[in-house]
C-alpha positions in Angstrom: -28.9 -3.9 5.8 -25.4 -4.6 4.9 -26.8 -7.4 2.5 -29.2 -5.0 0.8 -26.2 -2.4 0.2 -23.9 -5.2 -1.1 -26.8 -6.3 -3.6 -26.7 -2.8 -5.1 -22.9 -2.5 -5.5 -21.1 -3.5 -8.6 -17.8 -5.6 -8.6 -16.6 -8.2 -6.1 -18.9 -8.0 -3.0 -16.5 -9.5 -0.7 -14.0 -6.7 -1.2 -16.6 -4.3 -0.4 -17.5 -6.0 2.8 -13.6 -6.1 3.6 -13.2 -2.4 3.0 -16.2 -1.5 5.3 -14.6 -3.6 8.0 -11.5 -1.9 7.4 -13.0 1.5 7.8 -14.9 0.6 10.9 -11.6 -0.6 12.3 -10.0 2.8 11.1 -12.4 5.0 12.7 -12.3 3.1 16.2 -8.6 3.0 16.3 -7.8 6.5 15.0 -10.3 7.9 17.4 -8.5 6.1 20.4 -5.1 6.7 19.3 -5.4 10.3 18.4 -6.3 11.3 22.1 -3.1 12.3 23.3 -2.7 14.5 20.0 -5.8 16.0 20.4 -5.0 16.9 23.8 -1.6 18.5 23.0 -3.2 20.4 19.9 -6.8 21.1 20.7 -7.3 20.8 24.6 -8.6 17.3 24.6 -11.2 17.7 21.9 -10.7 14.0 20.3 -14.0 14.8 18.2 -11.9 17.1 16.0 -9.7 14.2 14.6 -12.8 11.9 14.6 -14.6 14.1 12.5 -11.6 14.9 10.1 -10.6 11.2 9.8 -14.4 10.3 9.1 -14.7 12.9 6.2 -11.3 11.7 4.8 -12.8 8.0 4.9 -15.8 9.2 3.0 -13.8 10.8 0.3 -11.7 7.6 0.1 -14.8 5.7 -0.3 -16.2 8.0 -2.8 -13.0 7.7 -5.0 -13.4 4.0 -4.5 -16.9 4.2 -6.1 -15.8 6.7 -8.8 -12.9 4.6 -9.9 -14.9 1.3 -9.9 -17.7 2.5 -12.3 -15.6 3.0 -15.7 -14.4 0.0 -17.9 -10.7 -0.8 -16.4 -9.3 -0.3 -19.9 -9.5 3.4 -19.6 -6.9 3.2 -17.1 -4.5 1.9 -19.7 -4.9 5.2 -21.5 -4.5 7.1 -18.2 -1.4 5.4 -17.3 1.0 7.3 -19.5 -0.5 10.4 -18.5 -0.3 10.0 -14.9 3.1 8.5 -15.0 4.4 11.7 -16.8 2.6 13.9 -14.7 4.0 12.2 -11.5 7.7 12.4 -12.5 7.9 16.2 -12.7 5.6 16.4 -9.5 8.3 14.1 -7.7 11.1 16.3 -8.8 9.1 19.7 -7.7 8.2 18.1 -4.4 12.0 17.4 -3.8 13.0 21.0 -4.5 9.9 23.0 -3.1 8.0 20.4 -1.2 7.3 21.2 2.7 10.2 20.1 4.6 9.2 17.8 7.7 11.8 15.9 9.4 14.2 16.4 6.9 12.1 14.9 4.1 10.5 16.6 1.4 7.3 14.5 0.7 4.6 16.9 0.5 3.3 19.5 -1.9 0.6 22.0 -1.7 -1.8 22.7 -4.5 -2.2 26.3 -5.2 -5.6 28.1 -4.6 -7.3 25.0 -2.6 -4.3 24.9 -0.4 -4.3 21.1 -0.1 -1.3 19.2 0.7 -0.6 15.8 -0.6 2.1 13.3 -0.9 3.2 13.0 -4.6 4.7 9.6 -4.0 1.2 8.1 -3.5 0.1 9.4 -7.1 3.5 8.0 -8.4 3.1 4.5 -7.0 -0.4 4.1 -8.6 0.8 5.6 -11.8 3.9 3.4 -12.1 1.8 0.1 -11.4 -0.6 1.1 -14.0 2.1 1.9 -16.6 4.0 -1.3 -15.8 0.7 -3.3 -16.2 0.1 -1.5 -19.5 3.8 -2.0 -20.8 3.6 -5.7 -20.1 0.2 -6.2 -21.7 1.3 -4.5 -24.8 4.8 -6.1 -25.0 4.0 -9.8 -24.6 5.9 -10.5 -27.7 9.0 -8.6 -26.4 9.0 -9.3 -22.6 11.8 -11.9 -22.9 14.1 -9.7 -24.9 16.4 -7.6 -22.8 16.6 -4.7 -25.0 13.0 -4.3 -26.5 11.1 -5.5 -23.3 13.2 -5.6 -20.1 15.5 -2.6 -20.5 12.8 0.1 -21.0 10.5 -0.7 -18.4 13.2 -1.3 -15.6 14.8 2.2 -16.4 11.2 3.9 -15.8 10.8 1.6 -12.8 14.4 2.8 -11.5 13.8 6.4 -12.4 10.5 6.5 -10.3 11.6 4.6 -7.4 14.8 6.6 -6.8 12.9 9.8 -7.0 10.7 8.5 -4.2 13.6 6.8 -2.3 15.5 10.3 -1.8 12.5 11.5 0.6 10.8 8.1 1.3 12.8 5.2 1.1 10.5 2.5 2.4 7.7 3.6 0.2 10.3 3.2 -2.9 11.3 -0.3 -1.6 7.8 -1.6 -1.5 7.1 -0.1 -4.8 10.2 -1.7 -6.4 9.4 -4.9 -4.8 5.6 -4.9 -6.3 7.2 -3.8 -9.5 9.6 -6.9 -9.8 6.6 -9.1 -8.8 4.6 -7.7 -11.6 7.5 -8.3 -14.1 7.9 -11.8 -12.8 4.1 -12.4 -13.3 4.3 -10.7 -16.8 6.9 -13.5 -18.0 9.9 -11.4 -17.8 13.0 -13.8 -17.7 13.7 -14.8 -14.0 17.5 -14.1 -14.5 16.7 -10.4 -15.4 14.8 -10.0 -12.2 17.4 -11.7 -10.2 20.2 -9.5 -11.7 18.0 -6.4 -10.7 17.5 -7.7 -7.1 21.3 -8.2 -6.8 21.9 -4.7 -8.1 19.3 -3.2 -5.9 20.9 -5.2 -2.8 24.4 -3.8 -3.7 23.0 -0.3 -3.9 21.3 -0.7 -0.4 24.5 -2.0 1.2 26.3 1.1 -0.3 23.6 3.4 1.0 24.1 1.8 4.5 27.8 2.3 4.3 27.2 6.1 3.3 24.8 6.6 6.0 27.4 5.5 8.6 30.2 7.5 7.0 28.1 10.7 6.4 25.4 10.6 9.1 24.8 14.3 8.7 24.1 14.8 5.0 20.7 14.8 4.0 18.5 11.8 4.9 21.3 9.6 5.7 21.3 10.2 9.4 17.7 9.4 9.4 18.3 6.2 7.6 21.1 5.3 10.1 19.1 5.7 13.1 16.2 3.8 11.7 18.6 0.9 11.2 19.8 1.1 14.6 16.4 1.6 15.9 15.7 -2.1 16.6 18.5 -2.2 19.4 19.9 1.0 20.9 23.6 1.5 21.5 23.5 0.1 25.1 21.8 -3.1 24.1 18.4 -2.1 25.3 15.4 -1.8 22.8 14.9 1.7 21.4 12.1 4.0 23.1 9.6 3.2 20.6 10.3 -0.4 20.1 10.1 -0.7 23.9 6.7 1.0 24.0 5.2 -1.1 21.3 6.3 -4.4 22.9 4.7 -3.2 26.1 1.3 -2.5 24.1 1.5 -5.9 22.6 2.1 -7.6 26.0 -0.6 -5.7 27.8 -3.2 -6.6 25.1 -3.0 -10.5 25.6 -5.5 -12.5 24.0 -8.8 -10.6 24.2 -7.0 -6.8 24.9 -8.3 -4.2 27.1 -11.3 -3.0 25.1 -11.8 -0.2 22.8 -10.4 3.3 23.9 -8.6 1.6 26.8 -5.1 1.6 25.6 -2.3 3.2 27.9 0.7 2.9 25.5 -1.0 5.1 23.2 0.0 8.0 25.4 3.7 7.1 25.0 4.1 5.6 21.5 5.2 8.1 18.8 2.7 8.4 16.0 0.4 5.8 17.6 -2.2 7.0 15.2 -0.3 6.1 11.9 2.8 4.2 12.1 2.2 2.3 15.2 -1.7 2.0 15.2 -1.2 -1.7 14.9 0.3 -2.0 18.4 -2.5 0.0 19.8 -5.1 -2.3 18.0 -3.3 -5.3 19.7 -3.5 -3.6 23.0 -7.1 -2.9 22.8 -8.5 -5.8 20.8 -5.8 -8.5 21.8 -4.4 -11.0 19.6 -8.0 -12.1 18.2 -8.5 -8.5 17.0 -5.0 -8.3 15.4 -5.5 -11.9 13.9 -9.0 -10.7 12.5 -7.4 -7.6 11.0 -4.5 -9.8 9.3 -7.2 -12.0 8.1 -9.2 -9.1 6.4 -6.0 -8.1 4.4 -5.2 -11.7 3.5 -8.9 -12.1 2.4 -8.3 -9.2 0.2 -5.5 -10.7 -1.3 -7.3 -13.9 -1.8 -10.4 -12.3 -3.5 -7.9 -10.2 -5.7 -6.1 -13.3 -6.8 -9.6 -14.7 -7.9 -10.3 -11.4 -9.9 -6.9 -11.8 -11.5 -7.5 -15.3 -12.5 -11.0 -14.4 -14.1 -9.8 -11.1 -15.7 -10.9 -10.8 -19.3 -7.6 -9.1 -20.3 -4.0 -9.3 -19.6 -3.8 -5.7 -18.7 -6.9 -6.3 -16.1 -4.9 -9.2 -14.6 -1.6 -7.3 -14.2 -3.3 -4.0 -13.1 -5.3 -6.0 -10.2 -2.4 -7.8 -9.2 0.0 -4.8 -9.0 -2.4 -2.8 -6.9 -3.4 -5.7 -4.6 0.2 -6.8 -3.8 1.3 -3.2 -3.3 -1.3 -2.7 -0.5 -0.9 -6.0 1.2 2.8 -5.8 1.1 2.7 -2.3 2.7 0.3 -3.6 5.5 2.4 -6.7 6.2 5.7 -4.2 6.6 3.7 -1.9 8.8 2.7 -4.7 11.1 6.2 -6.1 11.0 7.6 -2.7 12.5 5.1 -2.9 15.1 6.1 -6.4 16.4 9.8 -5.3 16.1 10.6 -7.6 13.0 11.7 -4.4 10.8 13.2 -1.1 11.6 10.7 1.8 11.7 9.8 2.7 8.2 7.2 5.6 8.3 4.7 3.5 6.3 0.9 3.7 7.3 -1.3 0.7 7.9 -3.2 1.2 4.6 -7.2 2.0 5.1 -6.7 2.2 9.0 -3.9 4.6 9.7 -4.7 8.2 9.9 -4.0 10.1 6.9 -5.1 12.2 3.9 -3.7 11.4 0.6 -2.7 7.8 1.4 -6.5 7.1 2.2 -7.6 8.7 -1.0 -5.1 6.8 -3.4 -5.6 3.4 -1.7 -9.1 4.0 -2.1 -8.6 4.7 -5.7 -6.5 1.7 -6.2 -9.1 -0.4 -4.6 -11.7 1.2 -6.8 -9.7 0.2 -9.9 -9.3 -3.4 -8.7 -13.3 -3.5 -8.3 -13.5 -2.1 -11.9 -11.7 -5.1 -13.1 -14.0 -7.3 -11.1 -17.0 -5.7 -12.4 -15.7 -6.2 -16.0 -14.9 -9.9 -15.3 -18.5 -10.3 -13.8 -20.0 -9.3 -17.1 -18.5 -12.3 -18.8 -19.3 -14.7 -15.9 -22.4 -15.0 -13.5 -21.1 -13.8 -10.1 -20.9 -16.5 -7.7 -20.7 -19.3 -10.3 -18.1 -21.9 -9.3 -16.6 -24.6 -11.4 -18.2 -27.9 -10.3 -14.7 -29.6 -10.3 -11.1 -29.1 -9.6 -10.3 -30.1 -13.4 -13.2 -27.6 -14.5 -11.4 -24.9 -12.4 -8.1 -25.6 -13.9 -9.5 -25.6 -17.5 -10.9 -22.3 -16.9 -7.8 -20.8 -15.7 -5.8 -22.1 -18.7 -8.5 -20.9 -20.9 -8.3 -17.5 -19.3 -4.7 -17.4 -19.7 -4.5 -18.5 -23.2 -7.2 -16.0 -24.3 -5.0 -13.2 -22.7 -1.8 -14.8 -24.3 -0.1 -13.8 -21.1 1.3 -17.0 -19.6 1.8 -19.2 -22.7 
């Protein structure tokens, strides 16, 4: 049955299969992890969150299908519009957005009364714009004033507006943008200088957080920096509960729905859903989930190599790396390698707009894949390594991107 469905879809079939697996993982995990939340808010009726989350996943899948249908070049035209719409929306959110945990990240759409996180739109819009800029300025990308300065100013503006309320999302977006600049042939010394400036700014922010912890979000940033180890040398509460969940999971796990730590972990259905997955499905289940993200990245890289145009290659690269980097950061937080970030696990954690915009991003990647497939028979592989290298070189030379 799955094979028949995959034969009817366009674009990379493996990515479609990966998305189906991630959505199944998401429904099972969220249904289990939201039990405590349902008991507290809806007298234990966990089906409410299962139904709501399933609807959101179907909507995300619908956006994926819709975004995969048009020629990917249309997103070059939409990039400027979406960017200049998202910047005012970010400003409006900072001023009038819903204040949750001292952060204004959400804005409510009038009339339909639907809240969404404007940074999700801004992330997709910025990646699309950077891909458009680099593809159109290949003659100028090595020039500081004509190539690098205009785009880094746009990147800085958007990431700063996001960082005020959501530093972790801004950091992932900045990392993805710099990676795109590197792929787009921007001089390495310009990128290195940006990394140094960003590191100094981060150190200054940490200093401010310790000096003025009661100002704005500085106190939250300070507490998250200290969240790895509490003042008495013991792990912080959520770190300890996450480690217990991982230890209890073992190799095979306790089985679906049998997690105990989901009742003690804060945000077990979003930020720490990976810990619940390890407890219920063990290291094997967690390893399979990591494999799905890495397989998605691998298939995206194949799409990038075969892309018929520079814009398509950069667009697919930016969206794919952004999704995978966020997934790795979420997992690193769950296993106590990074302080708490508040980033959900893409396509798995419970959420609204994050599922929608991630589905949109994957749909755009599939659009690039679909267009690439029109120029080459799907599944046709080079016979030798030399033929594969010649094909990659020919693609790059045709785009004029990595000459």
